[in-house]
C-alpha positions in Angstrom: -10.2 -22.3 -56.7 -12.8 -24.6 -58.2 -15.5 -26.0 -56.1 -14.8 -29.5 -57.4 -11.1 -29.7 -56.7 -9.4 -32.8 -57.8 -6.2 -34.3 -56.2 -3.0 -33.9 -58.3 -1.2 -37.2 -58.6 2.2 -35.6 -58.1 1.1 -34.3 -54.7 -0.5 -37.6 -53.7 2.7 -39.4 -54.5 4.4 -37.3 -51.8 2.4 -39.3 -49.2 4.9 -42.2 -49.7 7.7 -39.9 -48.6 5.9 -38.0 -45.9 3.9 -40.8 -44.3 0.2 -40.8 -43.4 -1.2 -38.6 -40.7 -1.3 -40.6 -37.4 -2.3 -38.0 -34.8 -5.8 -36.7 -35.4 -5.8 -34.3 -32.4 -4.8 -30.7 -32.4 -1.7 -31.7 -30.3 0.0 -32.5 -33.6 0.3 -28.8 -34.4 1.8 -27.9 -31.1 5.4 -28.2 -31.9 8.5 -26.2 -32.7 8.3 -25.4 -36.4 11.0 -27.0 -38.6 13.1 -24.8 -40.9 11.0 -25.8 -44.0 7.8 -24.8 -42.2 9.1 -21.3 -41.4 10.4 -20.9 -45.0 7.0 -22.0 -46.3 5.3 -19.4 -44.2 7.6 -16.8 -45.6 6.9 -17.9 -49.1 3.2 -17.7 -48.4 3.6 -14.1 -47.1 5.5 -13.2 -50.3 2.9 -14.8 -52.5 0.2 -12.9 -50.7 2.0 -9.5 -50.9 2.6 -10.0 -54.6 -1.1 -10.7 -55.2 -0.5 -14.3 -56.3 -2.3 -16.1 -53.5 -4.0 -14.1 -50.7 -3.4 -15.5 -47.2 -7.1 -15.6 -46.3 -7.9 -17.4 -49.5 -5.0 -19.9 -48.8 -6.2 -20.5 -45.3 -9.7 -21.2 -46.5 -8.3 -23.6 -49.2 -6.2 -25.3 -46.5 -9.3 -26.0 -44.4 -11.2 -27.2 -47.4 -8.5 -29.3 -49.1 -6.9 -30.4 -45.9 -10.0 -32.0 -44.6 -11.0 -33.6 -47.9 -8.3 -34.3 -50.6 -5.3 -34.1 -48.3 -6.8 -35.5 -45.1 -4.3 -38.4 -45.0 -1.3 -36.0 -44.8 0.1 -34.6 -41.6 -1.3 -31.2 -40.6 2.1 -29.5 -40.9 2.3 -30.3 -44.6 -1.1 -28.8 -45.6 0.2 -25.3 -46.3 2.7 -26.6 -48.9 0.1 -28.9 -50.4 -2.5 -26.2 -50.7 0.0 -23.7 -52.3 1.2 -26.3 -54.8 -2.4 -27.4 -55.5 -3.5 -23.8 -56.1 -0.6 -22.9 -58.3 -1.1 -26.0 -60.3 -4.8 -25.2 -60.7 -3.9 -21.7 -61.9 -1.6 -23.1 -64.5 1.6 -21.5 -63.1 3.5 -24.7 -63.5 2.6 -28.3 -64.6 2.6 -31.5 -62.7 5.5 -32.7 -64.8 7.6 -29.6 -63.9 6.8 -30.1 -60.2 7.6 -33.8 -60.4 11.0 -33.0 -62.1 11.8 -30.4 -59.5 11.0 -32.7 -56.7 13.2 -35.4 -58.3 16.1 -33.0 -58.5 15.7 -31.9 -54.9 15.5 -35.5 -53.7 18.7 -36.3 -55.6 20.5 -33.3 -54.2 19.4 -34.2 -50.6 20.6 -37.8 -51.1 24.1 -36.5 -52.1 24.5 -34.6 -48.9 
């Protein structure tokens, strides 16, 4: 990951949906994980096992990016932001591809 990481607009736009971080204490991480959080952790384990994104590397990136670029996001969302940021940085998909996928997921969720 580059030392001078830049925010990706597609990820920053998600702040409108998620809402800004309001609790700045560690109590905000003391909660029962939601389904998406457990699935995200599983995805991270799979990425690490496959050699795509090492868990320790991801955790370091979470600390660095979470307290700089993505500091306004809730703590629980930082894993997904870090993974998306890293995969974008590595060119595994484009911002437009991610934006399109996010749009299709939102549409599907609105139908339910």
